[in-house]
C-alpha positions as CSV (number, residue, x, y, z in Angstrom):
1,M,0.0,0.0,0.0
2,I,2.7,2.5,1.0
3,P,5.0,2.0,-2.0
4,F,2.0,2.4,-4.3
5,A,0.8,5.5,-2.5
6,F,4.3,7.0,-2.7
7,A,4.6,6.3,-6.4
8,S,1.2,7.7,-7.1
9,H,1.8,10.9,-5.2
10,W,5.2,11.3,-6.8
11,S,3.8,10.8,-10.3
12,L,0.8,13.1,-9.9
13,S,2.8,15.8,-8.2
14,V,5.4,16.0,-11.0
15,L,2.7,15.7,-13.6
16,F,0.8,18.7,-12.3
17,Q,4.0,20.7,-11.9
18,S,4.9,20.0,-15.5
19,L,1.4,20.5,-16.8
20,F,0.2,23.5,-14.8
21,Q,3.1,25.5,-13.3
22,H,5.6,24.9,-16.1
23,R,3.8,24.5,-19.4
24,Y,0.8,26.7,-18.5
25,A,1.9,29.3,-15.9
26,A,5.4,29.9,-17.2
27,H,5.0,29.2,-21.0
28,R,1.3,29.4,-21.8
29,M,1.6,26.4,-24.1
30,Y,-2.1,26.0,-24.1
31,T,-5.2,28.0,-23.2
32,M,-8.5,27.0,-21.4
33,G,-11.6,28.5,-20.0
34,P,-11.7,30.1,-16.6
35,R,-13.6,27.2,-15.0
36,T,-11.1,24.6,-16.3
37,E,-8.2,26.8,-15.2
38,R,-9.7,27.0,-11.7
39,A,-10.2,23.3,-11.6
40,L,-6.6,22.6,-12.6
41,H,-5.3,25.2,-10.3
42,L,-7.1,23.7,-7.3
43,S,-6.2,20.2,-8.3
44,T,-2.6,21.1,-8.5
45,A,-2.7,22.6,-5.0
46,L,-4.4,19.6,-3.5
47,V,-2.1,17.1,-5.2
48,Q,1.1,18.9,-4.3
49,G,-0.2,19.6,-0.8
50,S,2.6,20.6,1.6
51,S,5.0,21.3,-1.3
52,F,2.6,23.4,-3.3
53,L,4.5,25.8,-5.6
54,D,2.9,29.2,-6.2
55,P,2.2,29.5,-10.0
56,R,3.2,33.2,-10.1
57,A,6.6,32.8,-8.3
58,Y,7.3,29.6,-10.2
59,A,6.5,31.2,-13.6
60,I,8.7,34.3,-12.9
61,M,11.6,32.2,-11.7
62,H,11.4,29.8,-14.6
63,R,11.3,32.6,-17.1
64,E,14.5,34.0,-15.5
65,H,16.0,30.5,-15.8
66,H,15.5,30.5,-19.6
67,A,16.8,34.0,-20.0
68,F,19.9,33.5,-17.9
69,A,20.4,29.7,-18.3
70,D,23.7,28.5,-16.7
71,T,25.0,32.1,-16.2
72,E,25.5,33.6,-12.8
73,R,22.0,35.1,-12.9
74,D,20.4,31.7,-13.4
75,P,18.3,31.1,-10.2
76,H,19.1,27.4,-10.3
77,S,22.1,26.2,-12.3
78,P,24.5,23.3,-11.3
79,A,27.3,25.2,-13.1
80,H,27.6,27.5,-10.1
81,H,27.1,25.1,-7.2
82,K,29.1,22.3,-5.8
83,N,26.1,20.1,-5.0
84,P,22.3,19.9,-5.4
85,L,21.6,21.1,-1.8
86,R,23.4,24.4,-2.4
87,M,21.5,24.9,-5.6
88,M,18.2,24.1,-3.8
89,L,19.0,26.6,-1.1
90,Q,19.6,29.4,-3.6
91,T,16.5,28.5,-5.5
92,A,14.4,28.5,-2.3
93,R,15.7,32.0,-1.3
94,R,14.9,33.3,-4.8
95,Y,11.5,31.7,-4.8
96,A,10.6,33.0,-1.3
97,G,11.6,36.5,-2.3
98,L,9.5,36.4,-5.4
99,L,6.6,35.0,-3.4
100,T,6.6,37.6,-0.7
101,G,7.6,40.5,-2.9
102,S,10.9,41.2,-1.2
103,I,12.7,40.4,-4.4
104,K,11.6,42.2,-7.6
105,S,12.0,40.7,-11.1
106,E,12.4,42.5,-14.4
107,P,9.1,43.6,-15.9
108,R,9.6,41.4,-19.0
109,F,9.1,38.3,-16.7
110,L,5.8,39.5,-15.2
111,G,2.3,38.7,-16.2
112,G,0.4,36.0,-18.1
113,Y,0.4,33.5,-15.2
114,P,-2.7,32.2,-13.4
115,E,-3.5,33.9,-10.0
116,W,-6.2,32.8,-7.6
117,P,-5.4,34.8,-4.4
118,A,-7.7,32.9,-2.0
119,V,-6.2,29.5,-3.0
120,D,-2.6,30.7,-3.3
121,R,-2.7,32.4,0.1
122,L,-4.3,29.3,1.7
123,F,-1.8,26.8,0.3
124,N,1.2,29.0,0.9
125,Q,0.5,29.3,4.6
126,W,2.7,27.2,6.9
127,T,-0.4,26.0,8.8
128,T,-1.7,24.5,5.6
129,R,1.6,22.8,4.8
130,V,1.8,21.4,8.4
131,A,-1.8,20.1,8.1
132,F,-1.0,18.2,4.9
133,G,2.1,16.9,6.6
134,A,0.0,15.6,9.5
135,L,-2.4,13.9,7.0
136,Y,0.6,12.2,5.3
137,T,1.8,11.0,8.7
138,L,-1.6,9.7,9.8
139,F,-1.8,7.8,6.5
140,Y,1.6,6.2,7.2
141,K,0.6,5.4,10.7
142,R,-2.4,3.5,9.4
143,F,-0.9,1.7,6.4
144,A,2.8,1.4,7.0
145,T,3.7,-2.3,7.5
146,R,7.5,-2.1,7.2
147,R,10.0,0.1,9.0
148,W,11.5,1.2,5.7
149,H,8.2,2.6,4.7
150,W,8.7,5.5,7.1
151,A,11.9,6.5,5.2
152,L,9.6,7.6,2.4
153,L,7.4,9.9,4.5
154,P,9.7,13.0,4.5
155,M,9.8,13.1,0.7
156,H,6.0,13.8,0.7
157,F,6.7,17.0,2.6
158,V,9.1,18.5,0.0
159,M,8.2,16.7,-3.2
160,G,7.8,19.7,-5.4
161,P,11.2,21.3,-4.7
162,V,12.8,17.8,-5.0
163,H,11.3,17.4,-8.4
164,G,12.7,20.8,-9.4
165,A,16.2,20.0,-8.0
166,I,16.3,16.7,-10.0
167,V,15.3,18.4,-13.2
168,N,17.7,21.3,-12.9
169,W,20.7,19.4,-11.6
170,C,20.5,16.3,-13.8
171,G,19.1,18.2,-16.8
172,H,22.0,20.6,-17.0
173,R,24.7,18.2,-16.0
174,Y,24.2,14.6,-17.3
175,G,23.0,13.2,-20.6
176,Y,23.1,13.9,-24.3
177,R,22.3,16.9,-26.5
178,N,20.2,16.9,-29.6
179,F,20.6,20.6,-30.2
180,A,23.3,23.2,-29.9
181,S,22.4,25.8,-27.4
182,R,24.1,28.6,-25.4
183,D,23.5,26.7,-22.1
184,E,24.6,23.4,-20.7
185,S,21.1,21.7,-21.0
186,R,21.1,17.9,-21.4
187,N,18.5,15.2,-22.0
188,T,18.7,12.8,-19.1
189,L,16.7,9.9,-20.5
190,P,17.1,7.3,-17.7
191,M,15.9,9.7,-15.1
192,D,13.1,11.1,-17.2
193,V,10.9,8.1,-16.3
194,L,10.5,9.8,-12.9
195,C,9.9,13.3,-14.3
196,M,7.1,13.1,-16.9
197,G,9.2,14.6,-19.8
198,E,10.8,17.4,-17.8
199,L,14.3,15.9,-18.2
200,F,14.4,16.5,-21.9
201,Q,16.0,19.8,-20.9
202,N,18.1,20.3,-24.0
203,N,15.1,19.8,-26.3
204,H,13.1,22.2,-24.2
205,H,15.7,24.9,-24.0
206,A,16.3,24.7,-27.8
207,R,12.6,24.8,-28.5
208,P,10.9,26.5,-25.5
209,A,7.6,27.1,-27.2
210,S,7.1,23.5,-28.3
211,P,4.6,21.6,-26.0
212,D,6.2,18.3,-26.8
213,F,9.6,18.0,-25.1
214,A,10.5,14.9,-27.0
215,A,12.5,15.4,-30.2
216,K,13.7,11.9,-31.3
217,R,11.6,8.8,-32.1
218,F,13.0,7.0,-29.0
219,E,11.9,9.9,-26.7
220,L,8.5,10.0,-25.1
221,D,7.0,13.0,-23.2
222,P,4.2,11.7,-20.9
223,T,2.9,15.2,-20.1
224,W,2.5,16.0,-23.8
225,Q,0.4,12.8,-24.1
226,V,-1.8,14.1,-21.2
227,M,-2.1,17.5,-23.0
228,R,-3.2,15.8,-26.2
229,L,-5.9,13.9,-24.3
230,L,-7.1,17.1,-22.6
231,A,-7.2,18.8,-26.0
232,R,-9.2,15.9,-27.5
233,L,-11.7,16.3,-24.7
234,K,-11.9,20.0,-25.5
235,L,-10.7,21.0,-22.0
236,I,-7.7,22.9,-23.3
237,R,-6.5,24.3,-26.6
238,I,-2.9,23.8,-27.6
239,A,-1.4,27.2,-28.5
240,Q,1.3,25.9,-30.9
241,A,1.8,22.6,-32.7
242,P,4.9,20.8,-31.5
243,Q,8.0,21.2,-33.6
244,G,9.0,18.0,-35.4
245,E,12.5,16.5,-35.3
246,Q,13.7,18.6,-38.2
247,A,11.6,21.8,-37.5
248,A,13.9,23.8,-35.3
249,R,16.1,25.4,-38.0
250,G,17.3,28.2,-35.7
251,R,18.9,25.6,-33.4
252,A,21.5,23.4,-35.0
253,P,21.8,19.8,-33.8
254,L,25.1,18.5,-32.6
255,R,27.7,16.5,-34.3
256,E,31.2,15.6,-33.3
257,N,34.1,17.3,-35.1
258,S,37.3,15.6,-36.0
259,G,38.8,16.4,-32.6
260,G,35.9,14.7,-30.8
261,A,34.4,18.0,-29.5
262,L,30.7,18.9,-30.0
263,A,30.2,21.2,-32.9
264,A,27.1,22.7,-34.5
265,S,25.8,21.3,-37.8
266,P,23.6,23.5,-40.0
267,S,20.9,20.9,-40.4
268,L,19.9,17.4,-39.6
């Protein structure tokens, strides 16, 4: 029971982060009616629970990440941190500042994100986060049958930030590159099984408007498949068709030059 519950919470939490905070709040890859937006907003808050990420603060910080990817102004780049914990600490400080207004971002990063003040205030309160933590603990007390089950409990409390740390650390440090880009983004295929398409970071940074983060035939983006289903059900409208494997002419794919280093090729 506990392993299944953990896997379900993990998968749903990262799915809603990818679907709502990332692809909708930050990038507006699709549109929807106000009722559907409210339903998705509330569902995201309930699923993420104690680790709910405010859509406004998330969107601003993610836009900053794209603008300053892997430079000193990037809010979360492994290029400037010795380990994931230090990167997470800087990310948390930036996020908290944007959330409270103590840190101001550039005007170009503002606007276009969903805001529901009543829900956002409620789920950003520490009392709400603690209440969700208590519910998780009571669930474990009722259904945990092995001692090692309890080792999974703390992850429920911080699941959202952990997802972000995995994506930004692994996705800019390990893996392969399909496209030349000015940053260090990578596609971390083995880990992407855990992250619903979010670890196709090189594909996403090369084609940030494409709703399908997969670029090769062997790549699969689960969140895009969910978006396709929602579009067929007429709950959302995809803003832009995904770019095919050969569509991103402005971003040259990579080849190895004679010295073994990665170089840009003009076309596939």
